[in-house]
C-alpha positions as a LaTeX table, in Angstrom:
\begin{tabular}{lrrr}
\hline
Residue & $x$ (\AA) & $y$ (\AA) & $z$ (\AA) \\
\hline
Met1 & 107.77 & 129.49 & 103.74 \\
Ser2 & 105.42 & 132.44 & 104.27 \\
Lys3 & 104.16 & 133.31 & 107.74 \\
Arg4 & 100.58 & 133.07 & 106.45 \\
Leu5 & 101.08 & 129.48 & 105.25 \\
Ala6 & 102.75 & 128.55 & 108.52 \\
Val7 & 99.76 & 129.90 & 110.45 \\
Leu8 & 97.37 & 127.94 & 108.25 \\
Ile9 & 99.34 & 124.73 & 108.75 \\
Thr10 & 99.39 & 125.30 & 112.50 \\
Ala11 & 95.64 & 125.81 & 112.63 \\
Leu12 & 94.95 & 122.73 & 110.56 \\
Phe13 & 97.06 & 120.24 & 112.42 \\
Ala14 & 96.29 & 121.47 & 115.92 \\
Val15 & 93.01 & 119.63 & 115.38 \\
Ala16 & 94.51 & 116.74 & 113.37 \\
Ala17 & 96.90 & 115.99 & 116.23 \\
Leu18 & 93.93 & 114.93 & 118.34 \\
Val19 & 93.20 & 112.05 & 115.98 \\
Ala20 & 95.01 & 108.71 & 115.90 \\
Ala21 & 97.74 & 108.39 & 113.27 \\
Cys22 & 96.96 & 107.04 & 109.83 \\
Gly23 & 98.14 & 103.53 & 109.22 \\
Gly24 & 97.74 & 102.55 & 112.86 \\
Gly25 & 95.96 & 99.26 & 112.16 \\
Ser26 & 97.80 & 95.99 & 112.49 \\
Ser27 & 96.39 & 94.51 & 109.32 \\
Gly28 & 97.98 & 96.91 & 106.91 \\
Gly29 & 101.19 & 94.99 & 106.50 \\
Ser30 & 100.63 & 91.48 & 107.73 \\
Gly31 & 97.34 & 91.13 & 105.99 \\
Gly32 & 98.78 & 92.37 & 102.74 \\
Ser33 & 101.97 & 90.36 & 102.86 \\
Gly34 & 103.79 & 93.63 & 103.16 \\
Gly35 & 107.11 & 94.58 & 104.66 \\
Ser36 & 109.95 & 92.15 & 104.25 \\
Ser37 & 107.77 & 89.06 & 104.18 \\
Gly38 & 107.92 & 86.64 & 101.29 \\
Ser39 & 110.72 & 84.69 & 99.65 \\
Gln40 & 113.68 & 86.90 & 98.83 \\
Gly41 & 116.58 & 84.59 & 97.99 \\
Ser42 & 119.96 & 86.11 & 97.25 \\
Ile43 & 121.58 & 88.34 & 94.63 \\
Ser44 & 125.24 & 88.25 & 93.62 \\
Gly45 & 127.26 & 90.12 & 91.03 \\
Ala46 & 125.55 & 93.51 & 91.41 \\
Lys47 & 127.63 & 96.68 & 91.41 \\
Val48 & 128.36 & 98.02 & 94.90 \\
Ile49 & 128.56 & 101.76 & 95.54 \\
Asp50 & 131.89 & 103.24 & 96.63 \\
Val51 & 131.00 & 105.72 & 99.36 \\
Asn52 & 134.22 & 107.66 & 98.82 \\
Ser53 & 133.43 & 108.21 & 95.14 \\
Met54 & 131.35 & 111.28 & 95.93 \\
Asn55 & 134.17 & 113.12 & 97.70 \\
Asn56 & 135.80 & 114.61 & 94.58 \\
Ala57 & 132.96 & 114.03 & 92.16 \\
Lys58 & 132.51 & 116.29 & 89.14 \\
Gly59 & 130.80 & 116.27 & 85.76 \\
Asn60 & 127.15 & 115.87 & 84.79 \\
Val61 & 124.36 & 114.07 & 86.61 \\
Thr62 & 120.86 & 113.40 & 85.28 \\
Tyr63 & 118.05 & 112.98 & 87.79 \\
Cys64 & 115.11 & 111.07 & 86.28 \\
Thr65 & 111.80 & 111.52 & 88.04 \\
Gly66 & 108.07 & 111.92 & 87.54 \\
Lys67 & 106.46 & 115.30 & 86.98 \\
Asp68 & 107.62 & 117.84 & 89.56 \\
Thr69 & 104.14 & 119.03 & 90.48 \\
Ser70 & 105.24 & 120.54 & 93.81 \\
Gly71 & 108.38 & 122.33 & 92.63 \\
Asp72 & 110.63 & 120.79 & 95.29 \\
Ile73 & 112.81 & 118.89 & 92.83 \\
Lys74 & 113.60 & 121.92 & 90.68 \\
Ala75 & 114.37 & 123.90 & 93.84 \\
Gly76 & 116.60 & 121.11 & 95.11 \\
Ile77 & 118.51 & 120.82 & 91.86 \\
Ala78 & 119.12 & 124.57 & 91.83 \\
Ala79 & 120.37 & 124.47 & 95.43 \\
Phe80 & 122.57 & 121.44 & 94.71 \\
Asn81 & 124.19 & 123.03 & 91.66 \\
Lys82 & 124.89 & 126.18 & 93.64 \\
Ala83 & 126.51 & 124.21 & 96.45 \\
Asn84 & 128.46 & 121.94 & 94.08 \\
Pro85 & 129.98 & 124.03 & 91.26 \\
Asn86 & 132.00 & 121.07 & 89.93 \\
Ile87 & 128.84 & 119.05 & 89.27 \\
His88 & 126.00 & 120.03 & 86.97 \\
Ala89 & 122.73 & 118.24 & 87.70 \\
Lys90 & 119.69 & 118.34 & 85.45 \\
Ile91 & 116.19 & 116.86 & 85.57 \\
Leu92 & 114.62 & 114.46 & 83.08 \\
Glu93 & 110.89 & 114.32 & 83.80 \\
Phe94 & 108.87 & 111.22 & 83.03 \\
Pro95 & 105.03 & 110.99 & 82.79 \\
Glu96 & 102.87 & 111.52 & 85.88 \\
Ala97 & 101.59 & 107.93 & 86.11 \\
Ala98 & 103.83 & 105.71 & 88.23 \\
Asp99 & 103.69 & 102.70 & 85.91 \\
Gln100 & 104.78 & 104.88 & 82.97 \\
Gln101 & 107.72 & 106.17 & 85.02 \\
His102 & 108.64 & 102.57 & 85.79 \\
Asp103 & 108.53 & 101.60 & 82.12 \\
Gln104 & 110.61 & 104.59 & 81.04 \\
Phe105 & 113.38 & 103.65 & 83.47 \\
Ala106 & 113.13 & 99.91 & 82.76 \\
Gln107 & 113.46 & 100.45 & 79.01 \\
Arg108 & 116.67 & 102.41 & 79.52 \\
Glu109 & 118.13 & 99.84 & 81.91 \\
Arg110 & 117.36 & 96.91 & 79.60 \\
Ala111 & 119.22 & 98.76 & 76.86 \\
Lys112 & 122.07 & 99.56 & 79.32 \\
Arg113 & 121.69 & 103.24 & 78.55 \\
Pro114 & 123.28 & 105.80 & 80.91 \\
Asp115 & 120.44 & 108.33 & 80.50 \\
Cys116 & 119.52 & 108.24 & 84.20 \\
Asp117 & 122.25 & 108.50 & 86.79 \\
Val118 & 119.69 & 108.81 & 89.59 \\
Phe119 & 116.10 & 107.63 & 89.39 \\
Glu120 & 113.34 & 108.45 & 91.88 \\
Ser121 & 111.92 & 104.97 & 92.28 \\
Asp122 & 108.56 & 104.06 & 93.76 \\
Val123 & 108.97 & 102.10 & 96.99 \\
Val124 & 107.50 & 98.96 & 95.40 \\
Trp125 & 110.06 & 98.58 & 92.60 \\
Thr126 & 113.06 & 97.69 & 94.77 \\
Ser127 & 112.99 & 93.91 & 94.40 \\
Glu128 & 112.42 & 93.96 & 90.64 \\
Phe129 & 115.27 & 96.39 & 89.94 \\
Ala130 & 117.58 & 94.51 & 92.30 \\
Gln131 & 116.85 & 91.14 & 90.70 \\
Gln132 & 117.70 & 92.59 & 87.30 \\
Lys133 & 120.92 & 94.16 & 88.72 \\
Trp134 & 119.84 & 97.50 & 87.26 \\
Thr135 & 120.77 & 99.48 & 90.36 \\
Tyr136 & 123.74 & 99.80 & 92.67 \\
Asp137 & 123.88 & 97.94 & 95.95 \\
Met138 & 123.81 & 100.91 & 98.34 \\
Thr139 & 124.50 & 98.91 & 101.50 \\
Pro140 & 127.88 & 100.58 & 102.30 \\
Tyr141 & 126.28 & 104.04 & 102.21 \\
Ile142 & 123.16 & 103.04 & 104.17 \\
Gln143 & 125.21 & 101.32 & 106.87 \\
Lys144 & 126.93 & 104.63 & 107.63 \\
Arg145 & 123.54 & 106.35 & 108.08 \\
Leu146 & 121.39 & 103.45 & 109.29 \\
Ser147 & 120.30 & 105.10 & 112.54 \\
Glu148 & 119.15 & 108.30 & 110.79 \\
Phe149 & 116.25 & 106.83 & 108.81 \\
Ile150 & 112.79 & 105.76 & 109.97 \\
Pro151 & 112.89 & 101.92 & 109.93 \\
Ser152 & 109.81 & 101.53 & 107.73 \\
Thr153 & 111.45 & 103.62 & 105.01 \\
Leu154 & 114.53 & 101.40 & 105.10 \\
Glu155 & 112.27 & 98.37 & 104.79 \\
Ser156 & 111.22 & 99.63 & 101.36 \\
Ile157 & 114.80 & 99.43 & 100.00 \\
His158 & 115.81 & 96.20 & 101.74 \\
Tyr159 & 115.79 & 93.07 & 99.64 \\
Ala160 & 117.81 & 89.84 & 99.67 \\
Gly161 & 119.79 & 91.07 & 102.67 \\
Lys162 & 121.01 & 94.29 & 101.02 \\
Tyr163 & 119.95 & 97.90 & 100.57 \\
Trp164 & 119.27 & 98.92 & 96.97 \\
Gly165 & 118.54 & 102.62 & 97.34 \\
Val166 & 118.25 & 105.55 & 99.71 \\
Pro167 & 114.87 & 106.75 & 101.09 \\
His168 & 113.98 & 110.18 & 99.73 \\
Ser169 & 110.39 & 110.95 & 100.73 \\
Thr170 & 107.78 & 108.90 & 102.49 \\
Asp171 & 104.02 & 108.99 & 102.47 \\
Thr172 & 100.87 & 107.71 & 104.05 \\
Gly173 & 97.37 & 108.39 & 102.78 \\
Leu174 & 95.30 & 111.14 & 104.44 \\
Leu175 & 91.68 & 112.23 & 104.39 \\
Tyr176 & 91.02 & 115.86 & 103.45 \\
Tyr177 & 87.57 & 117.19 & 104.37 \\
Arg178 & 85.66 & 120.46 & 104.03 \\
Thr179 & 85.09 & 121.97 & 107.47 \\
Asp180 & 82.33 & 124.22 & 106.17 \\
Gln181 & 80.35 & 121.12 & 105.17 \\
Val182 & 81.46 & 118.47 & 107.67 \\
Pro183 & 82.10 & 119.44 & 111.33 \\
Lys184 & 84.44 & 116.54 & 112.14 \\
Pro185 & 86.12 & 113.69 & 110.26 \\
Pro186 & 84.16 & 110.43 & 109.91 \\
Ser187 & 85.39 & 107.52 & 112.01 \\
Thr188 & 84.59 & 104.73 & 109.52 \\
Trp189 & 84.66 & 104.33 & 105.75 \\
Gln190 & 80.93 & 103.63 & 105.89 \\
Gln191 & 80.26 & 106.93 & 107.65 \\
Leu192 & 82.59 & 108.70 & 105.22 \\
Tyr193 & 80.68 & 107.46 & 102.18 \\
Ser194 & 77.36 & 108.28 & 103.81 \\
Glu195 & 78.43 & 111.88 & 104.42 \\
Ala196 & 80.03 & 112.10 & 100.99 \\
Lys197 & 76.72 & 111.09 & 99.42 \\
Ala198 & 74.87 & 113.69 & 101.50 \\
His199 & 77.23 & 116.43 & 100.31 \\
Asn200 & 79.45 & 116.65 & 97.23 \\
Gly201 & 81.17 & 113.29 & 97.24 \\
Ile202 & 84.73 & 112.04 & 97.62 \\
Ala203 & 87.57 & 112.15 & 95.09 \\
Tyr204 & 90.30 & 109.52 & 95.18 \\
Gln205 & 92.76 & 107.76 & 92.89 \\
Gly206 & 90.44 & 105.48 & 90.89 \\
Ala207 & 92.16 & 105.43 & 87.51 \\
Ser208 & 93.76 & 102.24 & 86.22 \\
Tyr209 & 97.27 & 102.75 & 87.66 \\
Glu210 & 99.33 & 102.24 & 90.83 \\
Gly211 & 97.40 & 104.85 & 92.81 \\
Leu212 & 94.28 & 102.69 & 92.68 \\
Thr213 & 96.21 & 99.73 & 94.08 \\
Cys214 & 97.05 & 101.86 & 97.13 \\
Asp215 & 93.50 & 103.15 & 97.54 \\
Phe216 & 91.94 & 99.71 & 97.22 \\
Leu217 & 94.41 & 98.05 & 99.60 \\
Glu218 & 93.79 & 100.68 & 102.29 \\
Ile219 & 90.16 & 99.59 & 102.41 \\
Ala220 & 90.78 & 95.90 & 101.69 \\
Phe221 & 93.43 & 95.52 & 104.39 \\
Ala222 & 91.18 & 97.37 & 106.85 \\
Ala223 & 88.46 & 94.85 & 106.00 \\
Gly224 & 90.86 & 92.00 & 106.77 \\
Gly225 & 91.98 & 91.14 & 103.23 \\
Gln226 & 95.34 & 89.99 & 101.88 \\
Val227 & 97.15 & 90.02 & 98.53 \\
Leu228 & 99.78 & 87.27 & 98.81 \\
Ser229 & 100.42 & 84.30 & 101.05 \\
Lys230 & 103.09 & 84.73 & 103.72 \\
Asp231 & 105.73 & 83.04 & 101.57 \\
Gly232 & 104.83 & 85.33 & 98.66 \\
Lys233 & 104.14 & 82.42 & 96.32 \\
Lys234 & 100.35 & 82.38 & 96.09 \\
Ser235 & 97.62 & 84.94 & 95.44 \\
Met236 & 95.10 & 85.59 & 98.21 \\
Ile237 & 93.28 & 88.39 & 96.41 \\
Asn238 & 90.05 & 86.47 & 95.73 \\
Ser239 & 88.72 & 86.42 & 99.29 \\
Pro240 & 85.44 & 87.36 & 101.03 \\
Gln241 & 87.19 & 90.26 & 102.78 \\
Asn242 & 88.51 & 91.75 & 99.55 \\
Leu243 & 85.15 & 91.22 & 97.89 \\
Lys244 & 83.45 & 93.13 & 100.72 \\
Ala245 & 85.87 & 96.03 & 100.22 \\
Leu246 & 85.44 & 96.10 & 96.44 \\
Glu247 & 81.64 & 95.90 & 96.60 \\
Phe248 & 81.74 & 98.78 & 99.04 \\
Met249 & 83.73 & 100.92 & 96.60 \\
Val250 & 81.56 & 99.93 & 93.62 \\
Asn251 & 78.36 & 100.74 & 95.50 \\
Gly252 & 79.87 & 104.08 & 96.49 \\
Ile253 & 80.01 & 105.11 & 92.84 \\
Lys254 & 76.56 & 103.68 & 92.08 \\
Asp255 & 75.05 & 105.54 & 95.05 \\
Gly256 & 76.74 & 108.84 & 94.24 \\
Ala257 & 79.12 & 108.96 & 97.20 \\
Ala258 & 81.94 & 109.15 & 94.65 \\
Pro259 & 81.54 & 110.74 & 91.20 \\
Lys260 & 81.76 & 108.44 & 88.16 \\
Ala261 & 84.73 & 110.52 & 87.05 \\
Val262 & 86.75 & 109.06 & 89.94 \\
Thr263 & 87.54 & 106.07 & 87.72 \\
Thr264 & 89.80 & 108.36 & 85.66 \\
Met265 & 91.37 & 110.29 & 88.55 \\
Met266 & 95.00 & 110.27 & 89.64 \\
Glu267 & 96.47 & 112.29 & 92.53 \\
Glu268 & 96.46 & 115.62 & 90.73 \\
Asp269 & 92.93 & 115.13 & 89.37 \\
Ala270 & 91.61 & 114.45 & 92.87 \\
Arg271 & 93.49 & 117.44 & 94.26 \\
Arg272 & 92.18 & 119.78 & 91.58 \\
Ala273 & 88.60 & 118.59 & 92.10 \\
Phe274 & 88.93 & 119.27 & 95.82 \\
Glu275 & 90.60 & 122.65 & 95.27 \\
Ala276 & 87.83 & 123.69 & 92.89 \\
Gly277 & 85.24 & 122.94 & 95.55 \\
Lys278 & 83.65 & 120.14 & 93.52 \\
Val279 & 83.91 & 117.49 & 96.25 \\
Thr280 & 83.64 & 117.45 & 100.04 \\
Phe281 & 86.39 & 114.88 & 100.64 \\
Gln282 & 89.56 & 113.74 & 98.99 \\
Arg283 & 91.92 & 110.89 & 99.76 \\
Asn284 & 95.44 & 112.04 & 98.95 \\
Trp285 & 99.05 & 112.15 & 100.15 \\
Pro286 & 100.55 & 114.86 & 102.43 \\
Tyr287 & 102.00 & 116.79 & 99.47 \\
Ala288 & 98.52 & 118.03 & 98.53 \\
Tyr289 & 98.18 & 120.07 & 101.71 \\
Ala290 & 100.53 & 122.93 & 100.82 \\
Leu291 & 99.05 & 123.18 & 97.32 \\
Asp292 & 95.45 & 123.12 & 98.59 \\
Gln293 & 96.24 & 126.00 & 100.92 \\
Met294 & 97.32 & 128.25 & 98.10 \\
Ala295 & 95.04 & 129.89 & 95.54 \\
Ser296 & 92.03 & 127.59 & 95.74 \\
Lys297 & 88.35 & 127.78 & 96.65 \\
Val298 & 88.92 & 125.63 & 99.74 \\
Lys299 & 91.76 & 127.67 & 101.20 \\
Gly300 & 91.24 & 127.84 & 104.96 \\
Lys301 & 88.08 & 125.71 & 104.67 \\
Phe302 & 89.45 & 122.19 & 105.11 \\
Lys303 & 91.25 & 119.98 & 107.56 \\
Val304 & 93.15 & 116.73 & 107.37 \\
Ala305 & 92.66 & 113.50 & 109.31 \\
Pro306 & 93.94 & 109.93 & 109.23 \\
Leu307 & 92.06 & 107.43 & 107.08 \\
Pro308 & 89.04 & 105.96 & 108.90 \\
Ala309 & 88.48 & 102.37 & 110.00 \\
Phe310 & 86.41 & 99.83 & 108.10 \\
Gln311 & 83.29 & 98.98 & 110.08 \\
Gly312 & 83.84 & 95.65 & 111.82 \\
Gly313 & 87.51 & 95.77 & 110.92 \\
Thr314 & 90.35 & 98.17 & 111.61 \\
Thr315 & 92.39 & 100.95 & 110.00 \\
Ala316 & 95.12 & 100.26 & 107.47 \\
Gly317 & 97.86 & 102.45 & 106.07 \\
Ile318 & 99.92 & 101.92 & 102.94 \\
Leu319 & 103.49 & 103.20 & 102.89 \\
Gly320 & 104.02 & 105.40 & 99.88 \\
Gly321 & 106.93 & 107.52 & 98.87 \\
His322 & 110.03 & 107.31 & 96.75 \\
Asn323 & 113.60 & 106.13 & 97.02 \\
Phe324 & 116.72 & 107.22 & 95.19 \\
Val325 & 118.35 & 104.46 & 93.16 \\
Ile326 & 121.56 & 104.84 & 91.18 \\
Ser327 & 121.64 & 103.18 & 87.77 \\
Ala328 & 124.18 & 100.43 & 87.29 \\
Phe329 & 124.92 & 102.03 & 83.92 \\
Ser330 & 125.60 & 105.54 & 85.23 \\
Lys331 & 128.82 & 107.09 & 83.96 \\
Asn332 & 129.05 & 109.21 & 87.10 \\
Pro333 & 128.03 & 107.17 & 90.16 \\
Gly334 & 130.12 & 109.42 & 92.42 \\
Gly335 & 128.27 & 112.53 & 91.27 \\
Ala336 & 124.97 & 110.64 & 91.55 \\
Leu337 & 125.74 & 109.69 & 95.14 \\
Lys338 & 126.67 & 113.30 & 95.92 \\
Leu339 & 123.23 & 114.41 & 94.70 \\
Val340 & 121.49 & 111.69 & 96.71 \\
Asp341 & 123.46 & 112.70 & 99.80 \\
Phe342 & 122.42 & 116.34 & 99.35 \\
Phe343 & 118.70 & 115.57 & 98.93 \\
Thr344 & 118.68 & 113.29 & 101.98 \\
His345 & 120.63 & 115.64 & 104.25 \\
Pro346 & 118.60 & 116.85 & 107.28 \\
Lys347 & 118.85 & 120.44 & 106.07 \\
Trp348 & 117.15 & 119.79 & 102.72 \\
Gln349 & 114.73 & 117.25 & 104.19 \\
Lys350 & 113.54 & 119.99 & 106.54 \\
Val351 & 113.06 & 122.43 & 103.64 \\
Thr352 & 110.92 & 119.98 & 101.66 \\
Gly353 & 109.00 & 119.02 & 104.79 \\
Ile354 & 108.09 & 122.60 & 105.72 \\
Lys355 & 107.69 & 124.24 & 102.34 \\
Tyr356 & 106.37 & 121.40 & 100.20 \\
Ser357 & 104.54 & 119.15 & 102.69 \\
Lys358 & 106.77 & 116.17 & 101.83 \\
Ala359 & 107.01 & 113.73 & 104.72 \\
Pro360 & 110.68 & 113.42 & 105.77 \\
Val361 & 112.43 & 110.06 & 105.95 \\
Leu362 & 114.83 & 111.14 & 108.72 \\
Lys363 & 113.95 & 110.81 & 112.40 \\
Ala364 & 115.79 & 114.01 & 113.34 \\
Val365 & 113.63 & 116.26 & 111.16 \\
Tyr366 & 110.47 & 115.35 & 113.09 \\
Asn367 & 112.17 & 116.58 & 116.27 \\
Asp368 & 113.57 & 119.74 & 114.70 \\
Pro369 & 112.07 & 122.82 & 116.44 \\
Ala370 & 111.51 & 124.71 & 113.17 \\
Tyr371 & 109.74 & 121.72 & 111.60 \\
Lys372 & 107.61 & 121.10 & 114.68 \\
Lys373 & 106.64 & 124.76 & 114.80 \\
Ala374 & 105.58 & 124.85 & 111.16 \\
Ile375 & 104.02 & 121.36 & 111.17 \\
Pro376 & 102.43 & 120.76 & 114.60 \\
Phe377 & 101.14 & 117.38 & 113.41 \\
Ala378 & 104.75 & 116.17 & 113.06 \\
Ser379 & 104.42 & 113.56 & 115.81 \\
Val380 & 101.16 & 112.24 & 114.33 \\
Leu381 & 102.66 & 111.94 & 110.86 \\
Tyr382 & 105.79 & 110.33 & 112.28 \\
Lys383 & 103.74 & 107.69 & 114.06 \\
Gly384 & 101.69 & 107.04 & 110.94 \\
Val385 & 104.81 & 106.53 & 108.81 \\
Gln386 & 106.33 & 104.27 & 111.47 \\
Gln387 & 103.25 & 102.06 & 111.51 \\
Ala388 & 102.54 & 101.97 & 107.78 \\
His389 & 103.74 & 98.99 & 105.77 \\
Thr390 & 104.98 & 98.42 & 102.28 \\
Arg391 & 102.88 & 96.81 & 99.61 \\
Pro392 & 103.52 & 93.13 & 98.74 \\
Val393 & 107.22 & 92.44 & 98.26 \\
Ser394 & 107.78 & 90.49 & 95.05 \\
Pro395 & 110.09 & 90.64 & 92.02 \\
Val396 & 106.91 & 90.62 & 89.94 \\
Tyr397 & 105.18 & 93.33 & 91.96 \\
Thr398 & 104.51 & 95.37 & 88.82 \\
Gln399 & 102.43 & 92.51 & 87.38 \\
Val400 & 100.73 & 91.95 & 90.74 \\
Ser401 & 99.74 & 95.60 & 90.97 \\
Gln402 & 98.59 & 95.71 & 87.36 \\
Ala403 & 96.34 & 92.73 & 88.00 \\
Ile404 & 94.87 & 94.60 & 90.95 \\
Tyr405 & 94.32 & 98.06 & 89.51 \\
Lys406 & 93.16 & 96.98 & 86.05 \\
Asn407 & 90.52 & 94.62 & 87.43 \\
Ile408 & 89.48 & 96.90 & 90.29 \\
Asn409 & 89.07 & 99.76 & 87.81 \\
Ala410 & 86.98 & 97.51 & 85.55 \\
Ala411 & 84.67 & 96.78 & 88.49 \\
Leu412 & 84.46 & 100.45 & 89.51 \\
Ser413 & 83.70 & 101.41 & 85.90 \\
Gly414 & 80.91 & 98.84 & 85.73 \\
Ser415 & 82.39 & 96.78 & 82.90 \\
Thr416 & 82.66 & 93.68 & 85.11 \\
Ser417 & 81.31 & 92.46 & 88.42 \\
Pro418 & 83.34 & 92.61 & 91.65 \\
Gln419 & 83.35 & 88.80 & 91.79 \\
Ala420 & 84.66 & 88.46 & 88.24 \\
Ala421 & 87.24 & 91.20 & 88.82 \\
Leu422 & 88.80 & 89.44 & 91.81 \\
Lys423 & 88.70 & 86.07 & 90.06 \\
Ala424 & 90.56 & 87.53 & 87.08 \\
Ala425 & 93.07 & 89.30 & 89.33 \\
Asp426 & 93.68 & 86.06 & 91.21 \\
Ser427 & 94.46 & 84.17 & 88.01 \\
Gln428 & 96.76 & 86.90 & 86.68 \\
Ile429 & 98.68 & 87.23 & 89.95 \\
Asn430 & 99.26 & 83.48 & 90.19 \\
Arg431 & 100.52 & 83.40 & 86.59 \\
Ala432 & 102.97 & 86.22 & 87.39 \\
Leu433 & 104.17 & 84.50 & 90.57 \\
Ala434 & 104.84 & 81.31 & 88.61 \\
Thr435 & 107.44 & 83.08 & 86.48 \\
Phe436 & 110.08 & 83.24 & 89.23 \\
\hline
\end{tabular}
């Protein structure tokens, strides 16, 4: 990491540290039926990882992941291959959209193909993959390292009493704002949209994909909404609280607080719009910080803050991030585990945290002097990750999320009303829940 970038990070988060952590509201998880709530049942007959299999591992390992937009994966693979001459790891990149990554992996697992030894799985896919017995039960490995990980990150791989992956990177949404246009971060979503309208608007993940589910739930949970009942068997999406949140977002586009193009934006689209100076605000994940501080029109002209509260409600954070899962059809599970162990070692977690703005999953990294020096907001981020919650836990989460983002996008695009969108989502979610 360059000294200049370190100085810029220090300057940015000296101010951000004064603000409460993102995801600090109590409604983020309980209101959304997040965390480990819901009916989980039991799973038997899945393959269980042999921790000792990585000791003398050799051969080839394929790491399947989404687009490496930050460069940390390619750097990690190069470092791993150098440190492990008996193993050759390579990357197989899937499309940028999370649901397309899911489908690429699922297709291979249904066909029992060994294409992916390791897959970088979204935190919400754990229960589905486990139910299908597509991934190794990683409990023996996790038990040896249980105390190292932030509990909320372990929650995202825990299902039916077992651990089905290893946390790799975590996330919580952040608000990026132009300091040359806005002197301080807004305290409520209402104030944020008002200032966005008065300036150049806000970019967020409004396309019809998983990112929109996160963005909508951050506002909906803050407004007091839910997705599923506590037992995970019934949809609660069609509620007055969720309607209030959706109408707020729809009116934001109508009023010009958010550009109409936001309905087609994913993370990288929002980041590029912000970098180009086209918008005053962006909602994005921590990874965008290091990239925004490079060759862009906003370099040195923005700061980062936690997401604001919803007026009359609270704040709500959604736990993002990715976990390593090992395919049940891998021909080299020992080599796969060796790669996972390398990427989740404190040394490499610190590198990705400092150089690539990826939020670490290990407690120790947040207390590391080098990390704290480069990222002064470490304690704020740590608290935010601790308090954030997972999205609804369900074996049919993919269908639940699709029902949310497709109908929310339809409302944002103006092709249906907010009331009709939530009614349709409610029906689709209940149909999905009835299948298990």
